[in-house]
N, C-alpha and C positions, 0 to 999 in steps of 0.2 A: 578624368572630363576637362576638357579644354574650355577656355572661355571665348567670348567673341574677338574677334580680331581689332586690332587697333588701326583707326582710320587716320589718313595724314593730317587730318584737323585735329583730331586728339593728341597727335604727336607734336604738333606745332603748338597747340596751345600748352603741353606740358613743358616744352624747351622754353617757351615765352614767360610761362608761371615761375621756372626756377630761375631764368636770368633775370628777371625784373624784380625780384624780391629779395631785401635783405634777410629778413628771417625766414626761413624755409619750414613752414608749416603744410603738410601736403593734405592736410583735411580739408581745406578748402578747395583744392584740385581734385580729391576724391569725389567729393559732393557734385561738382560741377561736370565731371566726365561720367559719373555714375558707375565708378569703379569701386573695387576694395582697395584699402592702403596697401597690402601686400602686394596687389596687381601695378598699382601706381609707382612703388618703390622699385618692384622688379623692372619695370619698363625702363625706370629712371636709370638704373643699374646698367642695362643693356645699352642705352643711349650714350651712357658716360665711356663706354668702351670704344666708342667710335668718334667721339667728340671729346676731347680731355678739357675743353674750355667749359663745358657744361657741368659745373661742380654743385652737386647737392649741398655737401658740408663745405663750409668756408675753411680756406687754408689756416694752417698753424700760425697764429700771431706770435709776436714776441713775448707780448703777456701771457699766452698760454704756455710757452716754452720756459720762461722764470717761474710761474707757479708750478710747473711739474719738476723743475730743477729744485725749487725750494722744499717741495711736499712729498715727492714721491718715496723718500724713505718712511715718512712717517704715516701716510694714509695708504688705505689698498687701492688696488686698480678700480675697483667699484665705486669707491669714494670720489675718487679723481674723476672718474667717467661722469658722474653723477653731477658733479660740480661745473665741469667745463662742457656738459652735453655733449658728450662723444661715447663710443663703446668703449668696453673693457680692453678690446682687442687693438683698438686704434691707440689708446694709453699706452698699453704694453710696447707697442710699434715704436710710437714716438719717443719712449724713454729708451729704447735701445739704439734709435736712430740719432738721438742726443749724446751717444755714447756713454750711456750710465747703465746701472743694473741694480735691482733691488737686492738688497743686502739683508739677509734674514737674521744676523747675529745680533743685531740690537746695539753697534758699536756706538751709535749717537747717545744711547739711553743707557749705556753700560753703569756709568757713575751714578746714575739717579736710581736704577733698579739694585745695585748693591747697598747704597745707602738706607734705601726704604727697607730692604730684607733685614739688614743689620739692626734696623729699628724694631724688629719683630712685627713688620706688616706682613700680612698673608699674601699669595701670590695674586690672589685675584682681586684684592684691595689695589695692589701695586698696578695690575695692569687697569682696573678703572682709574686711578690718579693719573697715569700716563697717556691714558686714551690709546693703549695697546690692547691686542689679544693676548688672552692667557695663555695659550698653548707658546707665542713669543717669549713671553717673561719666563714659562716654566722652562723652556728649551735654553735660554740664556743663563738661569740659574744652575741648571744642571750641568751645561757643558763647562763654566766657570767652577763648578763644584762648592758652590756658594751655600751655605746652610740657609733654609728658608723654614717659615712657620706655616703649616697647613690651617685652612681655615676650619674653626671650631663651629660644630651645628649648633645655633643660637637657642633654637626653641624645643626643648626634648619632651616636653609635655604633650604636644600635638603628636609627635611621633609614637609616644607611648598608646595613644588611642588607637592608631592605625596597627601597630604591632597587637595589640589584643584581638582587634577584629581580624588579623590575618591567623592568628592562633587559633581563633575559634573556626574559621572557615576550613583550615588544616585539620583540625581535630573531626570534622563533619565528615571529610573526605575519607578519613582511614577508619 
């Protein structure tokens, strides 16, 4: 189902709105034009094809680039995107354009991971201390054949009640 056609006045307003504002929040334009957010965003993307000067997202600043270069190894694309107000794809593309790539083997944290593992700290606790994902730490320890401690179940008494309940249910079924 197609929506209503865009009038020249609506297109002119949208161009003026984007060019005249520092912060680009399309919700006001949506209300004024009586259009959905997706319709306005889609029309803006089409307008940008023909007019490269009509930039909805601001260009990458030196501060953005330096932040990305400083933290791209430590944070996920999702986290960087949330901090910088961009999409994950934009962050990934910018990292590539800057000539960098994410290395998953944790070379930066290798010494910290090894020292914490040698202290007898469990993998999940190491990941929490360093602010990393569990799978990254687990992969690093296995790749370098570093012995590590598995996390112990802390409260076995609660599990006993569930186990007894499951046994009773299973016995009813047989």
